[in-house]
N, C-alpha and C positions, 0 to 999 in steps of 0.2 A: 432175643441176641441177650449177651450179659451184660449188666451196665457195668462200663466204667468210670471212676469219677471225673467230675468234667475237668477241676483244674489238674488231672495229671496231663492235657495234651499239652497247655505248656510249662509244664515242671519238667516233663520230657523232650520236649524239643528247647529248649531252655539249655539243656543239659548237653544235647546234642550239641549245638550251638558250640558256646562252651568247650565243649571238649574238642570238637575239630579245629578250631581257632584255636588250641593249645599245643594241639594235637602238630599243628603245620608251622606254626610262627615259632614256639617255644616259649618256656617263663626264663627270664634272667636277670638279673641285678648282679649292680656293679658295687664294687667294695676298694674305695678311690681307682686305680688302673686297672682293676683284675677283674674279667666278668665270673661272675658263679650264674655256673646255669642250674637251675632245678627241674626245669623239666625241657627236654630235647627237640626239638622242631626238624626240618627239614634241613638248617643250615648244619646241624650235626648229621646228616647222612653221610655214609661213605660211599663216595660215587669209581663205579669201576674205570680198567683202564680204559674203555674205550668211549668215554668222555670227560675223564678228567686227566688220565695216566699214570703213573706208575714208579716202579721202581722193577728192574731187573737186577738179577746177581745168580753169578757163579761160586759157588762152594768146592773146599776140599777138605779133607783129613788136614790137621796140622801137623808140623810134626813130624812128617814123612809117613805117618802109620799106613800100611797097607790094608784099606780097611775091605770086610767081605762082604757077598754083596748081602746079606741080611745085617749086615753095619749101616748099609748104605738105606735098606728099606727099612730099617728100623730109627735114624735118622730125618728121612724122609716123613714117619706115618707121625713123630713128635713134634718136626715144622709142620705138619699139615694139623694136628690135633692144634696146635698153639694159637696158627690163623684160624681156622675154625670159630674156637672158643672168643679169638674177641672180633667176631666177627665181618672179618674178611670172608668172605666166603666167591669171591672173583678172584681166583687165583690158577696159577700153571706151577706145576712142582714134577719134575721128574730125576732120574736117576742115571747117571753115565755110569754102569758098570764097567768099563773100560778101561775108563780116566779117570772111573773115584770120582765123580763130578756131580755136586746136585745142584741141577737148574732152577731158580724160582723164580717168577713175576708175581707182581698183587698190585694191588691201587693204594694212592697216596692218603694219610689220614684225610677226615674232614675236617680237621683246622689246622692243617700243614702251609705254613707259607712260605718257608725261605726252600722248599722242599729239597731239603736236606738226605740224599741219598744213605749216607752211614747211619744216619740218628734211626731210620727206616727202618732199615738192616737190623738193629740190636731190637727189634722187636721182635723175632722172630727165629735169630740167629745165638744168643746167649745160651750158654751151656746150660746152667740152670740147675746147677747141681747145689746140692741144700744140703750143709751139714753142719756138726753140731763139736763146738771145738773146749779145749780150757783157755781159762784166761780172755782175757782181750785187747792184745798185744797185737801190731799192726806195724806195718813199715812206712805207710803213705799215706796222707790226706788231701783230697781235695777237694775244691765245693762245688755242693748241687746247683742245680738252675734252680733249687728255692734258696740259697746263699744259706744253706747248714751243710756243715762237717760231712764227706761221705768216708769214711774210715777202708783202707784195701788192701788185701795180698796180706793174709794171716804170719805172723814175725815167734821167734821164740817156742815157748811150749803150745802156745796157740794152732800153731803151724801144724802142730800132728792133732788129724781128725778121730773124735769116736768115733765107731761101727758106727752110731746110727745116720741115718742118709736118707734121703729124699724118696729112695724105693723104700724105703721102712713104711712112708704115709700112706694111708689110706685115702686122706680126704684133706682136702683145705679150702676155707670158706673163710669169705675176706668177712667186717660185721664190723658194729661200734662195742668201744666200751662202753658202760653204759656207767663207771662210775667217773673218768676223765674225758670220755666224748669225742674221745681217738679211734682213728680205724683200726684195725688190730686183722690179724689172719689165724682163724683156728684152726690147729693138728687135729687129727685123727689119727691114730697106727695102728697099725695090722697087729697083730698077737706077739709076730716077734720084736718090732718096733715097741710095742710095749712094755716088755720084758725091759727092752737095752735103757728105754727113756725112766724105767721106773732106776732102772742100776746106777744109770747115772747121776740122776736126782740124788738118789740114794747116798753117792760116794764124795757126792761136791756141795753139800749141807753147810750156808755161809760162804758160798765163792761163786765167783763168776763160769759161768759156760755162756757162750755170746754163740748166736746162731750166723752163718753164714749164709750167702748164695753167692755160687764159684767166688770171686777173690773179694768181694763187696761185702761187710761187715752190718747185718739187718737189725739185728738189735745183742744186748749184755744182760741179759737180766741177770741176779743174785737168788741163785736158790736157797730159797728159805726153810723147804720142810723135802724130804721124800714125797716124789710123786706118783701116784698109780693111775690106774685108770687107762691110761694111753691117749690122755687128750690135753694138748698146750696149748699155749698165746704168744705169736709174734706181734711183738708191740714195736713201738718205732712212730719218728714224724711220717705215717704215709698219709695222704690223699685218697679219696674214693677208688682214682683211676690207680693209684701205685697199690694200692692195695689188693683191689682184682687183678688187676696185672700178675702179681707175685703168687696169687692163691692158682691164676689159671696155669702158669709155668709151673709150679709143683705139681700142679693133678697133669700134667701133660706128660711131664718125666724130664728126667734128664740126657741130653743128646750123648750116642754112647763114646763121642770122640770131640776133641774143639773140636769148630768148625776154624777155615781160613779163607777169605777171599781174593778169590782168582780173579776178577773182573766186577764190574757192576758200573752200573748208567739209569739213564732215566728212561721212562718209556713216552711218548708221544702220543695224545688221543687221537683215536682214529674219529672221535663224532666232535670231542671239544666243547665247553662250555657254552659258548656260542651259540650252538647248536642244542643244546639243553635247554638255552632260556628263551628261543626261539619255540619251541617244542613243548613249555610250562606255557606261554603267551597261547599257543594256540589250543593247551588242553583249557588253560580260563576261558578263551573265546566258546569254545565247544561247548563248555560246562555251561556258559549263561545263555545260549542256544536251546542246551535242552530243558535248560530250566522253564524258561519263556513258553518249550513247545509244551510242554507235562501239565503248566497253568492253565494255558489257551484251552488246552486239548482236555482236561480233567479236572481243572476248579482246585476243590476242595484237595482232594485224594492226591491232585498233581502238587500244589505245596508242598502236603506231608512226604511223598514222594524225592521232591528237593531236599526237605532237610535229614533223610534217610540217605540220599545218596553223598552226603555233604559228611555225615557221621560213619556212611562207608569209607570213602576217600582220611577221614581221620584216622581211623583205626588200622588202615592198610598201610599210611605214612608212620604213624605210630608206633607199629612192631617193623619198620625197618629202622627208625632215626633211635631207637633204643630209648624212645621216652617210658617205655616199662623199666623198672629197674631189672626185673625178674627174667627179663629174656633182653640178651642180648643186642649188639646194633646190627646191622647187615648192607654187604652189601647192594649199592643198586646199582645194575647196568640198563643197556638200553633195550634186553629182552625184559629185563626186570620192568620196566618201565611199561612196556606193550604187555602182562599181566595184568599190569594196576590198570589199565584200560581195559583191555578186557573183560574182566568182573567189572568193571564202571557200567558198561553193557548191557552186564549180565544183572545188574542190580534195577538199570531202566527197563530188561524187558520185565524180570518179577512185579514191578509196579504198574507198567501197560496191561500183565495179563490180568491183575487182581482189581484193576480200576474198570477195562471193561466187563468184565464177568458183574461188576456195580449195577455197571449199567444196563446188560443185557437182562438181566434181574428185575431192574426197574422197570423194563420199558415190558415184561412178563407180566406188569401190574402190582409187583410185590411195592410193601410196604417198606421205608427208607430203610429203619432196622433189621427187616426182614433180608433187602436187598444185599445190605453188607454183609447180613449173617450170612446168607446163601454164596454172596459172590465171595468174600474172602474165604471160605473152607472149600469152596469149588476148585478153584484159583491154586489151593494149597496142592496139591497132587502133581499138577504140570509146572510148578517152578520145584518143586522137590526132585523131578525127574530129571530135568534139564539140568539143574544146578550138582545135582550125585554125579553125572558121566562128568561133568568139568575135575569134580574133588574126585574123581577115580585118576582120569587121566594126572591130575596135578600130583598126586600120590607118585605115581608110577616115575614121573620126572624126579620127583626128590628121590626116591629110588636107586632111580637109573644114574643119576646127575651128580648126586648130592655126595658128600662127602667119601660113603661106602664103593661109591662109582663101582657097580655091579660091570657096568656093561661097556668099560673101560676097553676092553680088548679088543672091540668091536667099533668104537665110535671116537677114541682117542681120549687122553684124559685135559688135551685142550679146552672138549666142551661141558667140562665139569661145572666152572662158577658163570658159564654163561646163561644155561639152562635150569640147571638148579636157579638161578634170579627170576627166571619166568613162572618157574614153575611155583617157588616161595609166594610171589606177589598176588598169584592164579588162586592159587589154596587161600592165603589170609582173606584175598578180595570175597571172594566165595563167600566162604565162613562170615565174613562183618555182612553178607548181605543179606545172610537168615536171621545176624540178629538186628539189623536198623532196619530193612526194606522189605522183611516179614512179620518175624515181631515187633518190635516196637511201633514201625508203621501203623499196623493193625489195633495197637493199644491208644496211638494218637487221633485215628479214627474212629473207635468206638466212643472213644471220651467225647471229642468234639462234637460229634453228635445228641451229645445230650443237650445241649446249646439250644433256644430256643432258635434266635440269628441261625443257625447255620442248618435249621431243618428244613432248609427247601432241595427239592431232588436237583434244583439245575445247578446248585453246588457243588454236590459229587456227580457231576455228567451227566441229569438228565434235560430233557429240554424244560425250555422256558415256562409250560404249560401245565408243568407237573407228571410227564407223562414220559 
């Protein structure tokens, strides 16, 4: 059996437990009365409408515009892209072609406290038309939620937009300015946009060219020189969330027409947060019972299995909450919780199979090292076979009921977010089972077997007499 350094057991175990703790509880600190989140946890999860309720609204084209079916489909697609890019996967979205209506339902934000419907709707219904304009004249000034002035409605010469618009942007990415430390949005233009941007900057050297989103001025940089290469930056007093939201809106594109609300209201939760707390409490009790069972039945491999299960739970929660900055947060629904529980069950099954195979090898007379080597190898095929079928099912659910919504004609669009959440947590859970329950748990097993105090077959599930 390939030896693994003995300290690896403690190193891996501590890292798993530390990761799981931060994934569940998050990491944050306070600057005065403001909480700064470093790592997101369960409290930052956006719960689905079945658990927490949400918003329902009906929109139509503003100004009496007679929208074509194609325009409605385009608007619907853009709204859908915005919701998915911001982690809203539990949604219902319909287009009523007879009345030119777009109907949308989606859950509240994770940090929503006052349940302001209009504020929630602004998240997905703004026109998001990016324009570049001469000068920086404006008609009105408002005070933003951060106390900073917000300049609105271009005026005078600034009301004349250049030809360069959001449709010419190939990609928008939020990031940090290395010099100022502030958040910026980096733009990359397509070929037509690069030529227009080069022309605009060349004709306005020493002048101001302001950048607007709808009727709000984002920034007003002074053009120092002609800029070639098709790349630019939008600077301003952005927070990380604001920079990400703006980049996502630019990438999603502008709506083909301004939307106005016909009606809006709140959706009551079908399950409710009290039921969520009850499920969480039941889940903790179940996890404790499983931990006791695994440790009593399989001793040291059982303890390692419990650590691996906590790591698996941590990965699944982290993939939903937005713990990893490179992945957006995800809407957790009741079926999503069911997928998580099922994947935990698969994790327990994988560890039981491995532990039983090790015990069988010891009963056949093999040494401890030989039993660990043969037991882990012989159990791998059964674990892969069982988990691969789950992975295939989960991928099919994601493809059918995800944003692509391949079979919406058969099953209906209302099932999209509900079933998608189940497939998502199931897939992530099974993949994390391979990471924690198969790879890292075996590293810990082989590592701990190097300690003299641990080289007793009884500690690995064998009989007290060593057989």
